[in-house]
MARVEXMI-899202 format. One line per field, with one value per atom (N, C-alpha, C): residue number from 1; residue in one letter; x negated, y negated, z negated; atom name. Coordinates in pm, whole numbers, plus 32768, in hexadecimal, padded with zeros to 4 digits. Layout:
# residues N
fivex = [NUM / ...]
vexdo = [A / ...]
east = [X / ...]
north = [Y / ...]
up = [Z / ...]
miro = [CA / ...]
***
This chain:
# residues 186
fivex = [1 / 1 / 1 / 2 / 2 / 2 / 3 / 3 / 3 / 4 / 4 / 4 / 5 / 5 / 5 / 6 / 6 / 6 / 7 / 7 / 7 / 8 / 8 / 8 / 9 / 9 / 9 / 10 / 10 / 10 / 11 / 11 / 11 / 12 / 12 / 12 / 13 / 13 / 13 / 14 / 14 / 14 / 15 / 15 / 15 / 16 / 16 / 16 / 17 / 17 / 17 / 18 / 18 / 18 / 19 / 19 / 19 / 20 / 20 / 20 / 21 / 21 / 21 / 22 / 22 / 22 / 23 / 23 / 23 / 24 / 24 / 24 / 25 / 25 / 25 / 26 / 26 / 26 / 27 / 27 / 27 / 28 / 28 / 28 / 29 / 29 / 29 / 30 / 30 / 30 / 31 / 31 / 31 / 32 / 32 / 32 / 33 / 33 / 33 / 34 / 34 / 34 / 35 / 35 / 35 / 36 / 36 / 36 / 37 / 37 / 37 / 38 / 38 / 38 / 39 / 39 / 39 / 40 / 40 / 40 / 41 / 41 / 41 / 42 / 42 / 42 / 43 / 43 / 43 / 44 / 44 / 44 / 45 / 45 / 45 / 46 / 46 / 46 / 47 / 47 / 47 / 48 / 48 / 48 / 49 / 49 / 49 / 50 / 50 / 50 / 51 / 51 / 51 / 52 / 52 / 52 / 53 / 53 / 53 / 54 / 54 / 54 / 55 / 55 / 55 / 56 / 56 / 56 / 57 / 57 / 57 / 58 / 58 / 58 / 59 / 59 / 59 / 60 / 60 / 60 / 61 / 61 / 61 / 62 / 62 / 62 / 63 / 63 / 63 / 64 / 64 / 64 / 65 / 65 / 65 / 66 / 66 / 66 / 67 / 67 / 67 / 68 / 68 / 68 / 69 / 69 / 69 / 70 / 70 / 70 / 71 / 71 / 71 / 72 / 72 / 72 / 73 / 73 / 73 / 74 / 74 / 74 / 75 / 75 / 75 / 76 / 76 / 76 / 77 / 77 / 77 / 78 / 78 / 78 / 79 / 79 / 79 / 80 / 80 / 80 / 81 / 81 / 81 / 82 / 82 / 82 / 83 / 83 / 83 / 84 / 84 / 84 / 85 / 85 / 85 / 86 / 86 / 86 / 87 / 87 / 87 / 88 / 88 / 88 / 89 / 89 / 89 / 90 / 90 / 90 / 91 / 91 / 91 / 92 / 92 / 92 / 93 / 93 / 93 / 94 / 94 / 94 / 95 / 95 / 95 / 96 / 96 / 96 / 97 / 97 / 97 / 98 / 98 / 98 / 99 / 99 / 99 / 100 / 100 / 100 / 101 / 101 / 101 / 102 / 102 / 102 / 103 / 103 / 103 / 104 / 104 / 104 / 105 / 105 / 105 / 106 / 106 / 106 / 107 / 107 / 107 / 108 / 108 / 108 / 109 / 109 / 109 / 110 / 110 / 110 / 111 / 111 / 111 / 112 / 112 / 112 / 113 / 113 / 113 / 114 / 114 / 114 / 115 / 115 / 115 / 116 / 116 / 116 / 117 / 117 / 117 / 118 / 118 / 118 / 119 / 119 / 119 / 120 / 120 / 120 / 121 / 121 / 121 / 122 / 122 / 122 / 123 / 123 / 123 / 124 / 124 / 124 / 125 / 125 / 125 / 126 / 126 / 126 / 127 / 127 / 127 / 128 / 128 / 128 / 129 / 129 / 129 / 130 / 130 / 130 / 131 / 131 / 131 / 132 / 132 / 132 / 133 / 133 / 133 / 134 / 134 / 134 / 135 / 135 / 135 / 136 / 136 / 136 / 137 / 137 / 137 / 138 / 138 / 138 / 139 / 139 / 139 / 140 / 140 / 140 / 141 / 141 / 141 / 142 / 142 / 142 / 143 / 143 / 143 / 144 / 144 / 144 / 145 / 145 / 145 / 146 / 146 / 146 / 147 / 147 / 147 / 148 / 148 / 148 / 149 / 149 / 149 / 150 / 150 / 150 / 151 / 151 / 151 / 152 / 152 / 152 / 153 / 153 / 153 / 154 / 154 / 154 / 155 / 155 / 155 / 156 / 156 / 156 / 157 / 157 / 157 / 158 / 158 / 158 / 159 / 159 / 159 / 160 / 160 / 160 / 161 / 161 / 161 / 162 / 162 / 162 / 163 / 163 / 163 / 164 / 164 / 164 / 165 / 165 / 165 / 166 / 166 / 166 / 167 / 167 / 167 / 168 / 168 / 168 / 169 / 169 / 169 / 170 / 170 / 170 / 171 / 171 / 171 / 172 / 172 / 172 / 173 / 173 / 173 / 174 / 174 / 174 / 175 / 175 / 175 / 176 / 176 / 176 / 177 / 177 / 177 / 178 / 178 / 178 / 179 / 179 / 179 / 180 / 180 / 180 / 181 / 181 / 181 / 182 / 182 / 182 / 183 / 183 / 183 / 184 / 184 / 184 / 185 / 185 / 185 / 186 / 186 / 186]
vexdo = [M / M / M / A / A / A / T / T / T / L / L / L / K / K / K / V / V / V / G / G / G / G / G / G / E / E / E / V / V / V / D / D / D / A / A / A / Q / Q / Q / C / C / C / T / T / T / R / R / R / C / C / C / K / K / K / M / M / M / N / N / N / L / L / L / A / A / A / H / H / H / T / T / T / I / I / I / L / L / L / A / A / A / M / M / M / V / V / V / G / G / G / P / P / P / K / K / K / I / I / I / V / V / V / R / R / R / V / V / V / R / R / R / C / C / C / N / N / N / T / T / T / C / C / C / G / G / G / G / G / G / D / D / D / H / H / H / A / A / A / F / F / F / R / R / R / G / G / G / T / T / T / A / A / A / G / G / G / V / V / V / T / T / T / D / D / D / R / R / R / P / P / P / K / K / K / P / P / P / A / A / A / S / S / S / T / T / T / R / R / R / A / A / A / P / P / P / R / R / R / A / A / A / A / A / A / S / S / S / G / G / G / T / T / T / P / P / P / R / R / R / A / A / A / E / E / E / K / K / K / V / V / V / V / V / V / I / I / I / S / S / S / F / F / F / D / D / D / E / E / E / Q / Q / Q / L / L / L / A / A / A / G / G / G / K / K / K / D / D / D / I / I / I / A / A / A / S / S / S / A / A / A / P / P / P / K / K / K / Y / Y / Y / S / S / S / P / P / P / K / K / K / D / D / D / T / T / T / Y / Y / Y / K / K / K / V / V / V / D / D / D / Q / Q / Q / V / V / V / L / L / L / H / H / H / H / H / H / P / P / P / T / T / T / F / F / F / G / G / G / V / V / V / G / G / G / L / L / L / V / V / V / T / T / T / A / A / A / V / V / V / R / R / R / G / G / G / D / D / D / K / K / K / V / V / V / D / D / D / L / L / L / T / T / T / F / F / F / R / R / R / S / S / S / D / D / D / T / T / T / K / K / K / T / T / T / L / L / L / V / V / V / H / H / H / G / G / G / R / R / R / G / G / G / G / G / G / A / A / A / P / P / P / A / A / A / E / E / E / R / R / R / P / P / P / A / A / A / F / F / F / S / S / S / P / P / P / P / P / P / T / T / T / N / N / N / K / K / K / Q / Q / Q / A / A / A / G / G / G / P / P / P / A / A / A / D / D / D / K / K / K / P / P / P / M / M / M / A / A / A / E / E / E / L / L / L / P / P / P / P / P / P / G / G / G / M / M / M / E / E / E / E / E / E / A / A / A / A / A / A / A / A / A / E / E / E / T / T / T / S / S / S / L / L / L / P / P / P / S / S / S / G / G / G / D / D / D]
east = [286C / 2817 / 278B / 272A / 2697 / 2652 / 25E4 / 2592 / 2544 / 2528 / 24F0 / 2461 / 241B / 2382 / 2351 / 22D5 / 2299 / 22BC / 22E5 / 230A / 239B / 23F0 / 2478 / 24C5 / 2549 / 25AC / 25F6 / 2619 / 2667 / 26BE / 2738 / 2789 / 2749 / 2746 / 2708 / 2739 / 2739 / 275C / 26E3 / 26F6 / 268F / 2693 / 2618 / 2608 / 2611 / 25F5 / 260C / 269D / 26CE / 274D / 27B8 / 27A8 / 2809 / 2876 / 2853 / 28B3 / 2880 / 28D4 / 28AB / 288B / 280F / 27F1 / 2798 / 2778 / 2717 / 2696 / 263A / 25A7 / 2558 / 24D9 / 2472 / 2425 / 240D / 23C5 / 232C / 22E8 / 225A / 2200 / 2233 / 21DA / 2239 / 2205 / 2243 / 21E7 / 2219 / 21C0 / 2211 / 21E4 / 222A / 22AC / 2317 / 239D / 23E4 / 2399 / 23D6 / 23A9 / 240A / 23F0 / 23B8 / 234E / 2321 / 231C / 2305 / 22EF / 2345 / 2384 / 23CF / 23CB / 23ED / 23EF / 2476 / 24BC / 2539 / 2539 / 258E / 259D / 25DD / 2619 / 2664 / 2603 / 25D4 / 257B / 24D9 / 24B9 / 242D / 23EA / 2432 / 23EA / 23C7 / 2346 / 2320 / 233F / 236E / 2393 / 2394 / 239D / 23B2 / 2438 / 243A / 24C2 / 2524 / 259A / 25FA / 2672 / 2683 / 26F5 / 276A / 27E0 / 2853 / 28A0 / 28CE / 290E / 2976 / 2976 / 29E5 / 29B3 / 293D / 2925 / 2898 / 2890 / 2814 / 27E8 / 2767 / 2740 / 271F / 2742 / 272C / 2792 / 2769 / 27DF / 2847 / 28B7 / 2933 / 2914 / 2950 / 293C / 2975 / 2959 / 2973 / 2A12 / 2A50 / 2AE2 / 2B31 / 2B02 / 2B4D / 2B19 / 2AB3 / 2A7B / 2AE5 / 2ADA / 2B29 / 2AEC / 2B45 / 2B12 / 2AAA / 2A45 / 29D6 / 2A18 / 29DF / 29FC / 29CC / 2A0E / 29E2 / 2962 / 28FD / 287A / 2866 / 28D0 / 28E5 / 28C9 / 2891 / 2875 / 28E6 / 2927 / 2991 / 2950 / 2983 / 294F / 2971 / 2913 / 292E / 2982 / 29E1 / 2A38 / 29EE / 29F9 / 29BF / 2A13 / 29BC / 29FB / 29EA / 2A2C / 2A2C / 2A41 / 29E3 / 29E5 / 29F7 / 2A62 / 2A71 / 2A1C / 2A02 / 29B0 / 29D0 / 2A52 / 2A8B / 2A64 / 2A6C / 2A4E / 29B0 / 296A / 28DA / 28B1 / 28FD / 28DA / 2917 / 297C / 29BF / 2951 / 296D / 290D / 288E / 2874 / 27FF / 2827 / 27BC / 27E6 / 27CD / 282F / 2833 / 281D / 284E / 2841 / 27B9 / 275C / 26CE / 2670 / 26B0 / 2660 / 2605 / 2578 / 252D / 2538 / 2511 / 2520 / 24AE / 24C2 / 246F / 23F7 / 237A / 2303 / 229F / 2265 / 2206 / 2189 / 2173 / 20FD / 2108 / 2186 / 21A1 / 2193 / 217C / 217C / 21FC / 222B / 22A9 / 2298 / 2303 / 22FB / 2382 / 238C / 2408 / 2476 / 24FA / 2565 / 2569 / 2522 / 2520 / 2585 / 25D7 / 2640 / 2605 / 2614 / 25E1 / 2653 / 263C / 2692 / 2641 / 2672 / 262F / 2682 / 263B / 267F / 26EA / 26C8 / 2717 / 2774 / 273F / 278E / 27D8 / 27C1 / 280D / 27C3 / 281A / 27E3 / 27BC / 2742 / 2707 / 26CB / 26B8 / 2687 / 2607 / 2595 / 250F / 252C / 2522 / 2536 / 24B5 / 244C / 23D0 / 2365 / 22E2 / 2273 / 2206 / 21CA / 215B / 20F3 / 208D / 2020 / 2056 / 203E / 206E / 20F7 / 2146 / 21D7 / 2230 / 22AE / 231C / 2399 / 23DC / 2460 / 24C7 / 250E / 2585 / 260C / 2658 / 26EB / 2745 / 278E / 27E2 / 287E / 28D9 / 2963 / 297D / 293B / 295A / 28EB / 2868 / 2803 / 2786 / 271C / 26A2 / 2636 / 25F2 / 2583 / 24F8 / 2498 / 2412 / 23D7 / 239F / 2362 / 22E0 / 2288 / 2203 / 220C / 21A7 / 219A / 2101 / 20E1 / 205D / 1FF0 / 201B / 1FD6 / 1F9A / 1FA1 / 1F7A / 1EE8 / 1EB6 / 1E2A / 1DFF / 1D87 / 1D54 / 1D55 / 1D75 / 1D74 / 1CE2 / 1CD7 / 1C54 / 1C1E / 1B99 / 1B4A / 1B35 / 1B40 / 1B39 / 1A96 / 1A62 / 19D8 / 19D8 / 1967 / 194F / 191D / 1958 / 1929 / 18AD / 1843 / 17C3 / 17AF / 179E / 178A / 16FE / 16F4 / 167A / 1612 / 159C / 152C / 14EF / 14AD / 1468 / 13E2 / 13C4 / 1348 / 1322 / 1297 / 1269 / 12A0 / 12CD / 130E / 1298 / 1299 / 1241 / 127A / 121E / 1255 / 1278 / 12E9 / 1314 / 12AE / 126C / 1212 / 1186 / 1163 / 10DF / 10FD / 10A6 / 10BB / 108D / 10D3 / 10A0 / 1036 / 0FDE / 0F78 / 0FBB / 0F9C / 0FD6 / 0F8F / 0FE9 / 0FA3 / 0FA8 / 0F3C / 0F2E / 0FA0 / 0FC7 / 1032 / 1017 / 1083 / 107D / 105C / 101C / 1000 / 106F / 10DB / 1147 / 1194 / 11AF / 11F8 / 11B0 / 1124 / 10DD / 10E3 / 10DD / 10E1 / 1166 / 11C7 / 124D / 126C / 1231 / 1249 / 11F4 / 1183 / 1133 / 1167 / 11B3 / 11D4 / 1261 / 12A1 / 1323 / 1310 / 135B / 1357 / 138E / 135C / 1386 / 1406 / 1450 / 14C2 / 14AC / 1423 / 1401 / 141C]
north = [8FA4 / 8F5A / 8F73 / 8F1B / 8F1E / 8F92 / 8FAC / 9026 / 8FEC / 9054 / 901C / 903E / 8FD6 / 8FE0 / 8F53 / 8F45 / 8EAF / 8E71 / 8DFE / 8DB6 / 8DC8 / 8E21 / 8E44 / 8DDB / 8DDF / 8D7D / 8DCF / 8D91 / 8DCB / 8D4C / 8D78 / 8D14 / 8D16 / 8C9C / 8C99 / 8C13 / 8C0F / 8B90 / 8B3B / 8AC1 / 8A5B / 8A0F / 89F9 / 89B9 / 8921 / 88EB / 8852 / 8838 / 8886 / 886B / 8893 / 88FC / 892D / 8970 / 89B1 / 89FA / 8A70 / 8ACB / 8B46 / 8B21 / 8B25 / 8B02 / 8B5D / 8B50 / 8BAA / 8B7F / 8BE2 / 8BD3 / 8C37 / 8C00 / 8C52 / 8C9F / 8D22 / 8D70 / 8D4A / 8D23 / 8CFE / 8D72 / 8DC1 / 8E1D / 8E97 / 8F18 / 8F83 / 8FDF / 9026 / 9082 / 9104 / 915B / 91D2 / 91B2 / 91EB / 91BF / 914F / 910E / 909C / 9014 / 8FC4 / 8F38 / 8EEB / 8E92 / 8E55 / 8DB3 / 8D92 / 8CFB / 8CD9 / 8C6B / 8C4A / 8BAF / 8B77 / 8AEE / 8AD7 / 8A62 / 8A32 / 8A07 / 8A28 / 8A00 / 8976 / 894F / 88C1 / 8857 / 886F / 8808 / 880F / 8897 / 88A9 / 88CA / 88D8 / 88FB / 8990 / 89A4 / 8A34 / 8A53 / 8AC3 / 8AF7 / 8B8E / 8BBC / 8C4C / 8C77 / 8CEC / 8D2D / 8D38 / 8D10 / 8D1A / 8D6B / 8D8F / 8DCB / 8D68 / 8D9F / 8D39 / 8D44 / 8CC5 / 8CB7 / 8D28 / 8D56 / 8DBA / 8E4A / 8E6C / 8EEA / 8F0D / 8F71 / 8F95 / 9024 / 9037 / 90C4 / 910B / 90B5 / 90F8 / 915C / 91AF / 9216 / 91D6 / 9208 / 91D0 / 91E5 / 9191 / 919C / 9217 / 924B / 92CA / 92D0 / 9260 / 9272 / 929E / 9273 / 9297 / 930D / 934C / 93C8 / 9435 / 94AB / 9514 / 955E / 95A1 / 95E0 / 9650 / 965C / 96BA / 9748 / 97AA / 9833 / 984C / 98AA / 98DA / 9923 / 98FC / 9944 / 99BE / 99D8 / 9A4E / 9A41 / 99CF / 99A6 / 9940 / 9956 / 98F2 / 9870 / 9803 / 978F / 978A / 9753 / 9746 / 96C8 / 96D4 / 966C / 9608 / 9586 / 952C / 953E / 953D / 9539 / 94C0 / 9470 / 93F3 / 9411 / 93E8 / 93FE / 9374 / 935A / 92D7 / 92C4 / 923F / 921D / 925B / 9266 / 92AD / 933B / 937E / 940F / 9428 / 93C4 / 93CD / 93B9 / 9364 / 934E / 93BA / 9413 / 9477 / 94D3 / 94F0 / 9546 / 9500 / 948E / 943C / 93F6 / 93E6 / 939D / 9309 / 92C5 / 922D / 91E5 / 9215 / 91CB / 91A8 / 920A / 9208 / 91DD / 91A6 / 9180 / 910A / 9107 / 90A0 / 901B / 8FB0 / 8F3E / 8F2E / 8EF4 / 8EF3 / 8E85 / 8EB0 / 8E4F / 8E76 / 8E0A / 8E30 / 8E6A / 8E61 / 8EAB / 8F3D / 8F76 / 9003 / 9049 / 90CD / 9125 / 917A / 9192 / 91DE / 9252 / 92A9 / 9322 / 9330 / 9381 / 9394 / 93D3 / 93A4 / 93D1 / 939D / 9330 / 92F6 / 9284 / 927C / 9212 / 91AA / 9122 / 90A9 / 904C / 8FEE / 8F78 / 8EF8 / 8EBB / 8E3F / 8DC4 / 8D64 / 8CF3 / 8CAB / 8CA3 / 8C5D / 8CBA / 8D28 / 8D82 / 8DEF / 8E06 / 8E6A / 8EEC / 8F60 / 8FD9 / 9006 / 904B / 9071 / 90FC / 9144 / 91BE / 91BF / 91EB / 91E4 / 9245 / 921F / 9282 / 92A0 / 923F / 9266 / 921E / 9254 / 921A / 9217 / 919D / 918E / 9138 / 9176 / 9130 / 90DA / 9052 / 9002 / 8FC2 / 9001 / 8FCE / 9048 / 9022 / 908D / 904F / 90A7 / 9086 / 90AF / 9044 / 9056 / 9036 / 90AB / 909C / 906B / 8FFE / 8FC6 / 8FD9 / 8FB5 / 8FC3 / 8F81 / 8F0E / 8ECA / 8EC3 / 8EE5 / 8ED8 / 8F2E / 8F2C / 8F71 / 8F0D / 8F08 / 8E9D / 8EE7 / 8EA4 / 8ED8 / 8E7F / 8EBB / 8E74 / 8EB3 / 8E5F / 8E91 / 8EE1 / 8F2A / 8F7C / 8FA0 / 8FC1 / 8FEA / 8F72 / 8EFB / 8E8F / 8E70 / 8EC9 / 8EA9 / 8EA8 / 8EAE / 8E9E / 8E1B / 8E0C / 8D98 / 8D2E / 8CAF / 8C46 / 8C2E / 8C04 / 8BEC / 8B87 / 8B8F / 8B20 / 8AAD / 8A3E / 89BB / 899E / 895F / 8940 / 88C6 / 88D0 / 8862 / 87EB / 8779 / 86FE / 86D4 / 86AF / 868F / 8602 / 859C / 850A / 8510 / 84B3 / 84A3 / 847C / 8499 / 8477 / 83FA / 83B2 / 8329 / 8353 / 8340 / 835F / 82D7 / 82BE / 8245 / 822C / 81B1 / 8195 / 8148 / 8176 / 813B / 812A / 80FC / 80F1 / 817D / 8193 / 8215 / 8245 / 81FD / 822F / 8247 / 8236 / 8269 / 82CF / 8339 / 83A4 / 8373 / 83A0 / 8382 / 83EB / 83C5 / 8425 / 845A / 84DA / 851F / 84E4 / 84CD / 849A / 851A / 851B / 858A / 8581 / 85EB / 85FD / 8593 / 854F / 84E1 / 8461 / 8456 / 83CC / 8396 / 83EF / 83B9 / 8358 / 8369 / 8306 / 828B / 8292 / 8210 / 81C4 / 81FB / 81C9 / 818C / 81CB / 8195 / 8114 / 8114 / 8094 / 8022 / 8034 / 7FCB / 7F96 / 7FF2 / 7FC7 / 7F8A / 7F83 / 7F37 / 7EAD / 7E57 / 7DCA / 7D9D / 7D40 / 7D07 / 7CA6 / 7C9D / 7C45 / 7BB4 / 7B7E / 7AFB / 7A92]
up = [EE8C / EE3B / EE5A / EE22 / EE3A / EE03 / EE38 / EDF3 / ED77 / ED1C / ECA4 / ECBD / ECEF / ECFD / ED00 / ECDF / ECE7 / ED66 / ED5F / EDDE / EDFB / EDC5 / EDDC / ED7E / ED98 / ED49 / ECEC / EC73 / EC0C / EBDC / EBA2 / EB63 / EAC0 / EA96 / EA0C / E9CA / E940 / E8F8 / E8FE / E92C / E939 / E8AE / E87E / E7FE / E817 / E883 / E8A5 / E8C8 / E92B / E966 / E8FD / E8BB / E84B / E8A3 / E90A / E95E / E990 / E9BE / EA15 / EA99 / EAC6 / EB50 / EB8F / EC10 / EC5F / EC44 / EC1B / EBF4 / EC51 / EC64 / ECA7 / EC36 / EC4C / EBF1 / EC0A / EB9A / EB9E / EB63 / EB02 / EAC0 / EA8D / EAA6 / EA69 / EA1D / E9B3 / E967 / E97B / E9CE / E9EC / EA39 / EA1A / EA4E / EA10 / E9B0 / E960 / E994 / E9AE / E9DD / E968 / E966 / E902 / E914 / E981 / E9A5 / EA25 / EA1D / EA9A / EAAC / EB23 / EB4F / EB76 / EB45 / EB6E / EBFB / EC4E / ECDD / ECE5 / EC78 / EC78 / EC45 / EBCD / EB8B / EB94 / EBBD / EBD0 / EB56 / EAE3 / EA5D / EA4D / EA16 / E9F7 / E968 / E94F / E8C2 / E8C1 / E844 / E834 / E865 / E8A4 / E8CD / E85A / E86A / E7FE / E825 / E89E / E8D3 / E8DC / E8F5 / E8F2 / E871 / E852 / E7CB / E7B7 / E741 / E713 / E738 / E787 / E7A1 / E75E / E723 / E6D5 / E6E4 / E6D8 / E6E3 / E662 / E5F7 / E56B / E544 / E4F2 / E4C5 / E473 / E477 / E430 / E396 / E341 / E2BA / E275 / E210 / E1D7 / E1C2 / E1AB / E196 / E209 / E289 / E2FF / E33C / E316 / E344 / E320 / E37D / E358 / E2E4 / E298 / E21C / E233 / E1E0 / E1FF / E1D6 / E218 / E1FD / E173 / E12C / E0A0 / E0B9 / E063 / E065 / E013 / DFBE / DF7F / DEE6 / DEC9 / DE3F / DE19 / DDB1 / DD98 / DD4C / DD62 / DD29 / DC96 / DC42 / DBB5 / DB9A / DB46 / DB21 / DAC7 / DAD5 / DA6C / D9EF / D987 / D8FF / D8BC / D89A / D84E / D7B2 / D76A / D6D4 / D69D / D659 / D615 / D5A8 / D57C / D50D / D49A / D47A / D400 / D3FF / D471 / D475 / D459 / D48F / D481 / D3E5 / D396 / D318 / D2B8 / D2EC / D2A0 / D264 / D1D0 / D192 / D163 / D17A / D151 / D0D2 / D07D / CFFE / D01B / D039 / D062 / CFD1 / CF68 / CEEB / CEB0 / CED1 / CEA4 / CF0A / CF7E / CFE5 / CFC2 / CFE6 / CFC3 / D010 / CFC7 / D01E / D07D / D0F6 / D15B / D12C / D146 / D134 / D1A9 / D1D8 / D244 / D200 / D17F / D142 / D136 / D126 / D121 / D196 / D195 / D20E / D20F / D287 / D293 / D2F2 / D2F3 / D341 / D380 / D3E6 / D42F / D3D6 / D3F8 / D3A8 / D314 / D2FC / D276 / D279 / D212 / D203 / D1B5 / D1E0 / D1AA / D1A4 / D142 / D12D / D14F / D1C1 / D1F1 / D1B6 / D186 / D157 / D1A5 / D22A / D28B / D2D8 / D305 / D369 / D326 / D2A0 / D250 / D24C / D244 / D23C / D2CA / D2D4 / D356 / D34C / D3C5 / D3C8 / D422 / D3ED / D44A / D4B4 / D534 / D5A3 / D5E3 / D5D7 / D619 / D5C7 / D5D2 / D593 / D601 / D61A / D674 / D635 / D609 / D5CB / D563 / D567 / D4F4 / D50D / D562 / D57A / D565 / D545 / D535 / D579 / D5B1 / D5EC / D57D / D54A / D4F2 / D535 / D533 / D567 / D4F3 / D50F / D4BA / D4EF / D4AA / D4EA / D568 / D57A / D5EB / D65D / D627 / D695 / D65B / D6B9 / D68B / D690 / D61E / D61D / D608 / D643 / D635 / D5C9 / D55D / D4EB / D4CE / D48D / D46B / D3DF / D3C8 / D353 / D33A / D2BE / D29D / D2A3 / D288 / D285 / D205 / D19E / D116 / D110 / D091 / D06E / D040 / D021 / CFF3 / D050 / D02E / D09F / D0BF / D141 / D175 / D119 / D102 / D0A5 / D0FC / D0C3 / D104 / D0FA / D152 / D14D / D0DC / D08F / D026 / D061 / D03A / D060 / D035 / D07E / D059 / D09C / D047 / D08E / D0C9 / D12A / D15B / D0F7 / D118 / D0AC / D0D7 / D07E / D09F / D0DA / D158 / D19D / D1C7 / D1DA / D202 / D289 / D2A5 / D320 / D377 / D3FC / D444 / D4DA / D533 / D5C1 / D5F8 / D643 / D66A / D6D8 / D71C / D78E / D75F / D6EA / D6AC / D642 / D641 / D5DF / D558 / D4F2 / D46C / D446 / D3F8 / D3B2 / D336 / D322 / D2AB / D231 / D1CA / D144 / D0EB / D08F / D033 / CFC9 / CF92 / CF33 / CEC9 / CE9B / CE2A / CE5D / CEDB / CF07 / CF63 / CF74 / CFC6 / CF6A / CEF0 / CEA6 / CE98 / CE94 / CE7F / CEFC / CF7B / CFF2 / D00A / CFD8 / CFEC / CF9E / CF24 / CED4 / CF08 / CF47 / CF78 / CFF6 / D039 / D0BE / D0C0 / D04C / D04D / D043 / D08D / D07E / CFFC / CFC5 / CF49 / CF6D / CF07 / CF16 / CEE8 / CEDB / CE9D / CF06]
miro = [N / CA / C / N / CA / C / N / CA / C / N / CA / C / N / CA / C / N / CA / C / N / CA / C / N / CA / C / N / CA / C / N / CA / C / N / CA / C / N / CA / C / N / CA / C / N / CA / C / N / CA / C / N / CA / C / N / CA / C / N / CA / C / N / CA / C / N / CA / C / N / CA / C / N / CA / C / N / CA / C / N / CA / C / N / CA / C / N / CA / C / N / CA / C / N / CA / C / N / CA / C / N / CA / C / N / CA / C / N / CA / C / N / CA / C / N / CA / C / N / CA / C / N / CA / C / N / CA / C / N / CA / C / N / CA / C / N / CA / C / N / CA / C / N / CA / C / N / CA / C / N / CA / C / N / CA / C / N / CA / C / N / CA / C / N / CA / C / N / CA / C / N / CA / C / N / CA / C / N / CA / C / N / CA / C / N / CA / C / N / CA / C / N / CA / C / N / CA / C / N / CA / C / N / CA / C / N / CA / C / N / CA / C / N / CA / C / N / CA / C / N / CA / C / N / CA / C / N / CA / C / N / CA / C / N / CA / C / N / CA / C / N / CA / C / N / CA / C / N / CA / C / N / CA / C / N / CA / C / N / CA / C / N / CA / C / N / CA / C / N / CA / C / N / CA / C / N / CA / C / N / CA / C / N / CA / C / N / CA / C / N / CA / C / N / CA / C / N / CA / C / N / CA / C / N / CA / C / N / CA / C / N / CA / C / N / CA / C / N / CA / C / N / CA / C / N / CA / C / N / CA / C / N / CA / C / N / CA / C / N / CA / C / N / CA / C / N / CA / C / N / CA / C / N / CA / C / N / CA / C / N / CA / C / N / CA / C / N / CA / C / N / CA / C / N / CA / C / N / CA / C / N / CA / C / N / CA / C / N / CA / C / N / CA / C / N / CA / C / N / CA / C / N / CA / C / N / CA / C / N / CA / C / N / CA / C / N / CA / C / N / CA / C / N / CA / C / N / CA / C / N / CA / C / N / CA / C / N / CA / C / N / CA / C / N / CA / C / N / CA / C / N / CA / C / N / CA / C / N / CA / C / N / CA / C / N / CA / C / N / CA / C / N / CA / C / N / CA / C / N / CA / C / N / CA / C / N / CA / C / N / CA / C / N / CA / C / N / CA / C / N / CA / C / N / CA / C / N / CA / C / N / CA / C / N / CA / C / N / CA / C / N / CA / C / N / CA / C / N / CA / C / N / CA / C / N / CA / C / N / CA / C / N / CA / C / N / CA / C / N / CA / C / N / CA / C / N / CA / C / N / CA / C / N / CA / C / N / CA / C / N / CA / C / N / CA / C / N / CA / C / N / CA / C / N / CA / C / N / CA / C / N / CA / C / N / CA / C / N / CA / C / N / CA / C / N / CA / C / N / CA / C / N / CA / C / N / CA / C / N / CA / C / N / CA / C / N / CA / C / N / CA / C / N / CA / C / N / CA / C / N / CA / C / N / CA / C / N / CA / C]
***
């Protein structure tokens, strides 16, 4: 077979021809081929090797088992929802409200999801574990509602052309000027 150097030949998968064909090596980085030109169609492309051959490591499932490192692996322990609730007072569980604040290991009753256990608290959000799923809900959003801005209707000021500045009228004269500038309905 050919030598692996720039200008040499190598068999590779051609992206245009969709076959394993002879290619001329155009560029290499160290011992690795990076760019080739198909000798059949003349197309330049990245080197892809031959189909079915790879230099990637095998997946973990087909590797040989690792030697014991001396520390035993911990077994996963799965605790069921009923076991997590064991010993907790479910009957006096408060109803969920986004206004209230909750803490970890607190039992709540949600109107839609049922009985749940607080498993994490992050700022204004809590993770509640229910029998079928874990949901993230808000908490601690109580307090006085934000005040709405009061509506203030526009005041009657003397209307004039927009391109000319209006002279300021002394207090009390604004009403008189507004009455005289209104057109009459006669």
